[in-house]
N, C-alpha and C positions, 0 to 999 in steps of 0.2 A: 134701439137706441142709436142715437146719432152722436158722433165723436166730431167735436167743434172743428173750427173755430167758430163762434157764435158772434153776431152783431150785438150791439148794445139793445137794439129791440127783442132780439130773440133771447137774450141771456135770462131773463126772468123766468119766462115760460120754461127754457131747458132746465133751470135750477130747480123750479117747482116739480117738474118731472123725474129729475134725477132723485131728490128728497122723497118723492113719493114712492119711487123704486126701492130705494134703500131702506126706507122704514125709520121710525122715529128715534131709535136708538142709535143712529149711526152718526158719527162725526164727520163734517166735510171741511176740507181746506181747500181754498180757492188761490190759486197763484198763476203767475205767467209761465209759459213753456217756451224756452229759447228756439229759435229757428233750427238751429243745429244741436242734436241730442248725442250724448255720449252712450255707449253701449248699455250702461246700467240703467240711464234715465230712459232709454228705448225700452228696456226690460220691464222697468216700473210700469210704463205706459200700456204695453202689451200684456202685463200680467204673467210674465214667463221668466225663465232664468236668463243671465247675462250669457251663459253658454250657447242657449238656443238662439239669441239675438246674433251672436257672434257667429253662429253656424249660417244662419240666413244671409248675412253679410259675405261670409266665404263662398256660399252656394251662389250668390248672385240675387237671391230672392228679395233682397233688401240692399238698394244701392249705399254706398257709403263713401266718404272721401277722407283722405288722410290729413291730419294736422299734426306734423311732427310724426310720432310714433302712434299717435292714437287716432283711432276712428270715429267718425262723426257721421250720423245719418240725419238726414231732413226730417223735420217734423210732420211735414205734409205727407211724406212716404210712410212714416210710423203710423199716422193717423189713418190713412188710406188702407193699409195692411189691417190694422185694428178693426176697421169697419168690414173689410172683406172677410175677415176671420168670424166676426160676429155674425154676418149674412150665412157663412157656411154652417156654423153652429146651429142657428135658428132653422135652417133648412133641413139639416140632419135631426134635429130633435123632432121637427114636425113630421118628418117622414117616419121617425120611429114611433111617433104617436099614432100615426095612421096605420101602421103595421100592426101594432099592438090592440088596436080597435079592431081591424079586420080579423085577426086572429082570435078574437075573444078574450084576450089578456087584459082588458081595459074594463074595469068597473066603475060606472058612474057613481057619484055620491048620491 
């Protein structure tokens, strides 16, 4: 899965892929995402808690800038992190499936 942004030419194919992956009973909302995200907005994009995003910022894993007392993270940084996480998850799941197959724990249908 690719995490945007998409050009106008790429958007129809990306939307078609997304709808195909999510299934026919899923509602999808299309909207704009600001260049700087709040911690809750970044958590929504990453699919994790606000506390986890705050921890990522506090440890330096996700860069942030302060606007008054509020932290903001760059949309590009959040999307890059989401893509890296998706790649790691896919790799781990592939390795787990390979291990299960090698150990005889996998029954093909």
